[in-house]
N, C-alpha and C positions, 0 to 999 in steps of 0.2 A: 498264280500267286505274286509274280512281280508285278502285274497290272492291280492286285489289292494294295500293295505296299505303296505303289505309285499314287491310288487314291487317297489311301491314308493319311500319305505323308502331305499331297496337296491340300487336305483337308485342316491338316495339322497347321500349316503355312496361312491358309486363309484366316483360320481362328486367331493365330498370333497377330496378323496383320490387322483385323478387326478389332482386338483388344488392346493393340498399341494405338488405333485412330482414336477409340474412345479415351485411352487416358490421356490422350494431347486434347481433349476437348473438355477436359476438368482442368482448368488453371487455378491457381493460386488468387485470393482475394488480394486487392490492394488496401493498404491503411486509409481509414475514412475518417471526418469528424466524428468524434464519439464523448460520450458523459459516461463517467465511471464513479461507483460508489462502493466504497469497503466498510464493511465492519471488522475493525481490528483490536487485537489485544496487545497494548503496549507493555513490553516486559522491561523495565528498568535494569539497567546494568550500570556497573562501576560507582555509582553513588549510592554508597551503603547506606547514609542516614536516609535519604529518600526512600529506599526500599524496606528500611525498618518501621518507618512512621507511617506509610501509605499502602494501600491496596488498589490494584488499578480495576477499575469497573470496566471501561473499553473505549473505544474511539470510533468516530464515525469519520470518514474522509470521502470527499466528493471533488472531482475535478472534470473539465473539461478541456479536451484536448484536440489538435489538427494536424495534421501529417504537413510538413513543408515541401518535402521530396518523395516521389514514387518509392523510393529504397526504405522508407519506413521510418526516416528521420523527422522529429516534429516537436511542437511547442504546445505549452498548456500552462493553466491556471489552477489553482484549488484552494480549498480551504479544508482543516479538519478539527474537529473539538475533542477534546480526552478529559475522561473524568475519575479521578482517584478519591477514595473514602481515606479520611485519616483516623488511624488506629488511637482510640480515646485514651487508653492508659500505656501508650507507648514511651511516653517520658513522663511516666509517674514521678513525684505526685501531681504534675500539671496535667491539666484536662484538654487535651487538644482534639477532641471531638469536631468533627466536621467534614470538608472536603477541599480538593485542590482541582480549579478547571483550567483547561489548557485551551487557547485558542491560535491557531497556526494558520497564516495565509502565506501562499508560496507560488513560485514561477516555476516551471518545469521543461526540462530537456528530455524528450525519449526517444526510444529507438523500437519499432515494432517489425517483427518477422514473423509472416505466417509459415508455419512447417507442414501444412495440408490444407485441403480444402474447407476444415472447420475448427483449425486449431492454431494459435498462435502465442508467441512469449512477447514480452514486453520487459527493457531495460529503463528505469526511469531516475534522474537525478533531479533534487528538487533544492531551491534557496528561498528564503523569506524570513519572516519574523514570527516568534511565538508570545504571547501573554499568558502569564500564569495568574490565577486569581485564587489567593489563600482564604479562606472562609473557617475559621478555628475559633472554639469556643472559648480558648485563651484572650481572646482579642476583641476589641470594642468594634473595631470595622475590619474589613477585608484589607488584607494586603497585597499588592500587585506587584509585579516585576515582569521584565520584556527585554528580550534578546535575539539575536542572529539565530536562526534555524537554517539547518542543511541536513539532508538526506539522501539515501539511495535506495530501489527496490527492485525486485524482479516479481513479475508475476507470469502466471500461465493460464491461457484461456480457452474453452471449449463453447464452439458454437451451439447454442440449442434452436435456434432459428437465424433466417437470414440478417438479421439485425441485433438480435441478442444473444450475448455469451455470458457466462460464467466462469469464476477464475479463483486461482490460489495466489496469496500475496506472502513476500519475505521480504524483510526489510531491515534499514538501521535508521534511527534519528538520532539528530544533536542538537542540543539547544546551548548556546554560550550562558546563558542565566544558572546561576548557581544558589544551592540553597543555603541560608543562613539562620540564626536562633530567631532574629527579630520577624521573620516572617510568621513566626508563632508566640509573637509579643513575649520572647524570653532572651534573657541575658546570656543564657549557656545553655547546653542540652543537660538536664538533671541525669546523674550517674554516667555521663560520658566525659571523656578526655578529649572527644573532638569538639572544636568551639566554633567552625566553619571558616570562611565559606567552603562547601563541599567541592567535588569536581563537578564538572558542566554535567547538565542533564542528559542522560543517554539511553537509548531505547533499541531493544529488539522487537519488531513488529511481525505480527503474524495475523493474516485475516484472511476473509471470505468476501468475493465481491460479484459484481456485474459490470457489464460494459455495453452499450447500447450504439449502434452506429446510425448515424443520418443520413442516410441514403435509400434509395429506391428498392423495396425487397424484390424486385424482379430480377436483382443482380444474381439473388439465389444460391444454391449450393454449387452450381456450376460456374460461378464467378469467371 
């Protein structure tokens, strides 16, 4: 009986040692240069007048980023385009049918960290400039405005292959530009006591995206 226990114990120890050795072989990847793209829903907050007259259609966000240090700190540059529909009768009797287009160009500081062989999260801080173009039926020509942009977001990714990952994003964006009646070719907002300018444009952003790494695929799942 004691010999049987000895054999079983030895077998368990050998199995544990083998498993531990295999775990050591599986190391976490290091951040690499990558291209990321997101389909985002920008939800306006704080700016009540902008919320009343627009409906968010969506936002596309693309950025290229590179790690600066192996620990995950890096830099990036990107651009995003947002589209909002103007509600035709939101300020009746004025007809404000049309849309608002927002273009943002920014620099980024990010931190990436792999939590396992195929999963990682990222924190990003962004700063740049946003330009709004208001195309309104009440105006003979589009009205534009431009201002400082800054924002922050967190995203979580899961690798589908060596160099391709898919993820979720949650963030906050802030533009120093403000909404005023003249953007709609109005002297004031009909039926409103608010005469502008409004609070700065602010958004909560929720999105789905991808990330593709620029590295040899041989690095593989056992990076």
